N, C-alpha and C positions, 0 to 999 in steps of 0.2 A: 521672460524669466532670465535671471542672471546666469552666467556661465557656471558658477559654483553650485547652483541648484541643479543644473543638468548633470554635473559631475556626481553629486550625491545620489541623484536618481539612477544614474547608470551604475554606480557602485552597489546600490541596494539591489537592483535587478540582477546584476552579475552575481552577487552573493546568494540570492535566492536560487537562481538557475544552477550555479555551481554546487550548492548544497544538495539540490535535487539530483543532479547528475552523480555526485559522489554517493548518495544514498542508493541510487539505482545500481551503481557498479559494485557496491559492497553487499548487496542483497544476495543471499544464497538460498538455494532450494533445500528444503529439509529432506534428508534421505529417510524415507519411510519404508517399512517392510510391507509386503502384500497383506499381512494380517492387520496391520495398523490401518492401511487404506480401506480394507474391508469394514473394519469397525467404524471408521469415520463415515463411510457411505451409509452404513446401517443407521447410525445415529442421525445423520442428516435426513434420511427417509422417515425416521420416527418423528423428528421434529416437524417435517413438512406435513405429515399426516395429522399430527396434533394441532398444528395451526389451521389446517383445512377443517378439522372437526370443530374448532372454536368459532369459526366463521359462520 
């Protein structure tokens, strides 16, 4: 493979890895209240029960 093909391959991989690292660094946790967490857990339990019932 010629040298410029290797250069393009390295640039593409570097771009992908750099984008993923930037995405990871900018990700923030959502500040949720206890009430919101409780509602989310209840909704997840309801959906799990519904899926188990459908099987």
